[in-house]
N, C-alpha and C positions, 0 to 999 in steps of 0.2 A: 496133315496140311491139306490133303485133298478134300477132307470133310469140311474144313474151314472155307475153302473156295466155294463148295456147294452151298454152305450157309450164306455166304455173301450174295450169291446169285439169287437165292430164295428171298433174302431181305430186300434186294433191289426190286424184284418182281412184286413183293408185297407193298413196297413204298409206291411203286408206279400205280398199282391198283387203287391204293388209298387216295392218290392224287386225282385220278380220274373220277373217283366217287365224290371227292370233295368239290371238284369243279361243277358237279351237277347239283350241289346243294345250295340252298339259300339260307341266309341268316335270318330266320323268322323273327328272332328277338331284336333285330336291329331296327331302330326307328328310322323314319324317312328323313328327318332333319334334326338338327340340334335342339330346336324349340320343342319338338315332340318328345325328344329324349328327356328334357328337363321336366315336362309336365307329366309324363307317364312313368316316371321312375318308381319301381315297386318298393315296398317296405324293406325287402331283403336285397342286399347287394350281391349281384350274381356275376359269374365269370364272363357272361356275354357283355355286360356293361364294362367290365374290366378291359375287355378287348375292343370295346366300341371305338376308341380313339385310333386304333390301327386298322379297322376293317370297314370304315364308313367314309373315308376321305383320302385324298392324296396327301402325301407327306414325305418327310425324309428324317433321317437321324444320323448322329455321329456319336461315337463312344471311344473311350480310352480305358485300358486296364493296366494295372500294376500287377505283375506276376512275381511270385516268390517261389521258385521251383527248384527241385533237386533232380539233377540228372543221374541216372544209374545205368550201367551197361554190364551185361554178362561177359565173362572172359576177360576181365580187367585185373586178374590176379597178378601180383608182382613176381612171386616166386615162392620157394619153400625153404624154411629154416630146418636144418638138421641138428638134432640134439647130440650132445657129447655122450650122454648116458641114455641109451635107448631103453634101458630097463625101467627108468624112473620118469623120463620125459618123452613127449610125443613130437612127431614131425608137425610143423605148423605152417599152414598156407597163409601168406600175407596178401590181403585184398585191398585195393584202393578205396579209401574212404572219401566220399564226395559231400560237398556242402550245398546248402541252398543259395541261390543267386537271384538277383533282381533282373527282370526283363520287362517287356511291355507288349501290349496288343493295341492296335488302333483299327477302327473300322468305320465304314460309312454304308448307309443303306437307303433304299427307296421303299415307300409304303404305297401300295396301289389300292384303288377303291374297292376292288373285289376281295381284298383280304390277303393278297400275295405280298410277300416281302422279298426284296432283292438285297443281298448283303455281300460286301467285300471286306476282307480282313487280312491284316499282316501281323505275324507274331515273330518276335525277336528275343532270343536268349543266347548270350555268349558267355561261356563259363570256362574256368580253368581250375583244375584240382591237381595237387601234387603230394607225393609222399616219399619219405626216405627210410630205408631200412639199414640199421647198423646191427652188428652181432650182439645179442644179449649174452650174459655170462654163461647161460646153460647151453648155448648153441656152438657147434663146431664149424658151421659154415652156412652159407646161403646160396641157393641155386636159383637164379632168376630165369624167367621165361622169355626174355626179350633180347638178350645179347648172346654172344658166343663164349662168354666167360664161363668156365666150368664151376668154380667156387668163388663167391664174392665175399669181400670183407665189408663192402658198402654198396648199396644200390639205390638209385633215384629214378622216379618216373613222374612225368607231368603229362596230364591228359587235358587237351583243349577241345571244346565242342562249340561250334557255331551253328545255331539252329535258326533258320529263317524260312518261315512257312507262309504261303498265301492261300486263301480260300475264296471261292466265289460260289455262292449258293442261293437258292430260292426256297422259300418255306411258306406254309399256309396252315392255319388252324383247321384241321379236318374234323375235329369234334370240340364243341363248346357246351359243357354242361353247366349246372348251377354253380359248382365250386371247382370244377376240373376242366382243364384245357389240354388237348392233345394236338401237337403240331408236328407235321412231317417236314423233312428237310432233304434236299438233293442238290448236288452241284459238283464242282471240281476242286481238287486239292493239289497243291504242288509247292515246289520250293527247293531249298538246298540244305543238306545236312553234311557239314564238313568236320573232320576230326584230325587232330595231330597228337602224336605221342612221342615225346622226347625222353630218352633214358641214358643213363651212364652206369657203369659198374666198375668197381675197383677190384682188380684181381688179387685174391689173398696170397697167391704164390709169389708175385713180384711187385705188387702195389701199382701196377700200370692201370691207366684209365682207358676204358673202351666205351664208345658211344654207339647208340642205335636210334635212328630217327625215322618215324613213320608219318605218312601223310595220306589222308583219304579225302577226296573231293567227290561229292555226289549230287545229282539233281533227281527230282522225282515229280511225277504227275499222274493223276488218275481220278476216277469217279468217287464220289462220296454220297452216302445215304445215311439217314438217321432220323431221330425224333427227339422232341422236347415235351416234357410234361410239366404242368403248372398246377399247384394246389393252392387255392386262395385261403389264407388264414383269416383275413379281415378285409376291409375296404382297400387297404394299401399294401399289406404284406402278403408275400407268397413263399411257398416252398417249391423248388423246381429241381428237375433232373434232366440231363442231356446224355444221349448215347449216339455216337456216330461211328460208322464203319467206312473204310476206304480200301480200295485195291489199287496200289500205286506201282507204276513202272518206274524203277529206280536204276540209274546208271552210275556205276562206281569206277573211280580211277584211283588205284592204290599204288603207292610208292614207298620204298624203304631203302635206307642206307645204313648198313651194319658193318662195324669195324671187325676185321678178322682178329682172332685171338692170338695170332702169331706176330701181330704188329706190322704186317706187310701191306696194309691198306684197308679198303672197305669193299663190300659187295653191294651192288645196287640191284634191287628187285622191283619190277613193275608188273602190274596186273590190271587189266580192264575187264569188267564183268557187269552183268545186269540181271535183275530179278523182278518178278512180280511180288511185291511186298505188301502183306496185309498191315493195316493200321487200325487201332481202336482208340478212340478218345471219349472220355466220359467226365461228367461233372455233377456235383450235387451241392445245393446251396440255398440261400435265402435272398429275397429281393424286396425292395421297397419302391413304390411307384406312386407318383402324385401329379395330377393335372393342374394347370394354372391358367388363369384368364380365359375361362370357358373353353378349356381344352385346346387353346391356341398353342401351347407348348407343354411338354411333359418331362419331368425329371425321373430317371430310373437308376437306382443304386442297387448293387448286388455284391455278395461275397460267396465264393464257392471253393470247394476242394476239387482239383482237377487231376486226372490221370491220362497220360498220352503214351501209348505203347506201340513201338515199331518193331516188327520182326526183322531178323537177318541184317543187323547193322555192324557188328564187330568183324569187319573184313580184314583188319590189319593183323590180327593174331594169326591168321592163316598163312601169312607170308613167311613166318619163322617157325611155326609149329604145325607139322603136317596132320597131327591127329585132330585138328580143329577144322579140317577141310570140309567136313560134312555137317558140323555143328556150329552154326553161326550165331553168335550171341545177339540178343535183342537189346534195344534201347528203350528205357522207360523214363518219363518225366512226370513228376508229381509235386503238388504243392498248392499254395493259396493264390486265388485270383480275386482282385478287387476291381470292380467296374463301375464307371459313371457314364450314363448315356443321356443325351438330350434329344427329344423328338419335337419336331415343329412342322 
């Protein structure tokens, strides 16, 4: 983890250096006005022309994205099935299976005459995944990881995730080649990542039901640095990649209510903690861009595969299982993003 922090500091310094360098450069390929641009257009369509409409005038843009993402989190195992015959069958760990869910992004931005872009974005994904375990014919019992029941005849777990993230960043194309564009990004990232886990177990010895409910509320904020690359395939189509790194201060509020296995009530556990949490998000995809009415407005459509990875997120498991105190599971989000943007 120490090496990861050093890498983040190095990347931030590199980004700052690139920013200062970019501020001293001039877009020699930019025409002075739109009329000159129309008359002096070369035979080959270049990336400097592709970026012309966002680097030679004031403007603004809005966009919306449909996301179809799958959340996955380490340490969400339900428990362990014990075989009746250990000579022929193996112990089996049951892990929560998660589905893809729909969410959205919305954003707004300003385009400055010197090529800088200011962007604000909100991402929302609220998901719920559940799974039930009943004893198969080959198993003698099930030991869950979340309740106080020793041996279960049935176990159920439901995991809910509320993911609400805000970003505010600035960016600028620090290199514009003939068919390649390199854009640096810096800014702030913050928001809320809340989780709930509701479980119950049926005790195989007396058929009594025991519940265990967990709740995690957290907020986070920190700096973000990164870059975008664009490879022009033709006049309107591009291939692009994004890679961003964030170091986030995250405050966790954890609570659990766990029924005692003797039926005498429940235990309530609470824990407040905070961490510096690394985050990596990346995307790869294709885009289409077209200007209309002499560059008065532009439509930009894109499709990408995204991965968003947050370290140290599974705090709830620590409340009931001591061996997870130093190994905190990460949260990963991955899936498809479809975006429509209008510049004017």
